[in-house]
N, C-alpha and C positions, 0 to 999 in steps of 0.2 A: 766252165764256171761251176765250182763245187757247191752243192746244196746240202744242208744238214738233214732235211726231210726229203723223202722220195717225191718226185713229181707225180701229180695226179692228173687224170684226164680233166678236160675243161668243165664238163657238167658236174663231176664229182667235187672238183675244187671249188666251184661256185657254191654248191649247196653246203659243202663243209664250212665255207666262209659265212654263209647265211646262218648256219646253226650257231656259229660263234657270235654273230650279231644278235641273234634272237636271245641268246643267254645273257649277254652283257647289256645292261640298260644304257650305259654311256655310249657304247657302239651303236645301239639301236637308235638312240637319239641323234647321233652324228649321221648315221645313214639316212634317217628321215629328213634331217635338215638339208643334207646334200641333194636328195631327190627333189625337194621343194625348190632349192636354189637353181638346179639345172632346169626344171620345168619352167620357172618364172623367167629365167634368162632366155630360154627358147622362145617363149611367147613374146617377150620384149623384142627379140631380133626379128620375128615375123611382123610385128606391128610397125617397126621402123621402116620396112620396105613395102608395106601394103598401104594402098590409098582407098578412099571411099569409092564405092562402085557408082554412086549417083553423081557426086560433085567433085570427086578427086581430092578431097581435103584430108588432113591428118590432124590429130590422132584418131584411131578407129576403134569401134566396138565390133564384136562378132554377133550378128543377129540371126536368130533361128526361132521359128514360131513355137517349137516344142520346149523352149527354155522356160516358158510360163508354167507349164505343167511339171517340168523336171528341172528345177533350178540348179541341181547338182551337175547337170550336163554343161553348164556354162563354162567357157574356156578359162575365165579367171578363177572359178571354183576348182576346176581340174588342176590348174597350175598351182594354186595355193594349197591344194591337198597333196601335191607331189605325185600326181598321176603319171603313168608312163608316157613318154614322148610320142609313141605310136598312137596312143589313145587321144592325146591332144591334137595331133595332126589329123586323125580321122574326124574329130569334131570340127576342126577348122575347115576341112573340105566340105562339110555339110552346111557351114554358116555363110552368111553374106557379110562382107566387110562394109561397114557404114560409119560415117563420122557421127559424133554425138547428136548434132542437130538433125541429120537425116534419120538417125535411129529413133529419136524421140518423136519426130514427125510421123514415121511409119507406125510406131506403137500407139500414137494418139496422145502421148504425154505432153507434147508441145502445145496442143490445143487446150489441155486441161491445166496447164501451168498457171495462167492468170487466175483461174478460179480456185485452185488448190493453195496457192501462195500469194494472196493479194497483198499489195504493198500499201499499208495504211500510213498516211502521213498525219501524225498527231500534232496539234497546235502546242506551242510552248506553254509551260505552266509558270506561275509566278514564284519567285524565290521567297522563302519563308522569312528571310531577314530584311532584304531591301525591297521586295515587292516587284522587282523588274521581271518581265517574262523572259525566261531563259530555257534553253534546251541544249544538252541534257542537264538534269538536276543531279547533284551529288549529295545524298542525304537530305534532300529537300532544299539545297542551297545552290545558287549559281556558281560558276567557276571562280568568280572574284571573291565572293563571301566564303566559299569553301577553302580557298587558298589562304584567306585571312584567318580562318578558324584553325587550319593546320599549322600555319606559320604566324603566330601572333606578332604584332609590331612591338619593337623594343621601346619605342617612345610614344608618349601621348601626343595628340595634335598640338597642344600648347608647347611642349618641349621641341617638337619639330619646327614650329614657327621661330622659337628662340634660336635653334641651331641654324636655320636658314638666314636669319638676320645677322648672326655672328659671321657666317660664311660670306655674306654680302659685304660686311664691314671689312673683313680681311681681304676680300677681292679688291675693294676700293683702295685699300692701303697699299696693295702690292705694287702697282705701277710706280708710285712715288719712291717706295723703298728700292725697287729695282734700279731706277734712275740714280738714286743716291749711291747705291753699291757700285754701279758701273762708273760713276764719276769719281768715287774714292779710289777705284782701281786704276783709273787713268791719271790720278794725281792732280785733278782739277777741283776747284771749289764747287760746292753743291749748287750755288745760286746761278751759275753760268749754264747756258744751254749746251748740252753735250752732243745730243743727237741732232743731225741735220745742220750743223753750223757751217759746214762747207769750207772751213779754214784749216 
């Protein structure tokens, strides 16, 4: 296989390529993103096959007491920073795989959780327009009043009553008109009973 350039030994070729990467910002960025992607995928693959050491659950965290003093040693920080896979594997060997609940229980965060994040249940407040207690309020209004504010009605209550009465009148007329139309289609006079005659 012919080559335009002479073949270099492996270390020299690697460092020559690294020099090209260091000079070109686009290649440097691509190299950095590739390292991060490889490291994250490696940690993800390890997490999928590892279970909690105490309860056997998944997903897991990697616990180590030194992570409090050295947060950059955490496995997620190493993977997000694009650390070498050998460095990540060495840190995983020193860590204990634990699920989130066991990890928080071991750190003492599970006991502090109710104290640090209390759930306050607030009573509903009255709506500014109708006075009904509602929760949540939107701009001081309940859901019903707020939807009326955003979508105002097209008709006043008096116009609605008139429209309803007209619809009822039309509905009451409709059966007689339907019978008349069906009778005229059959060629029979209107005053005779058409439906249910049985003849």
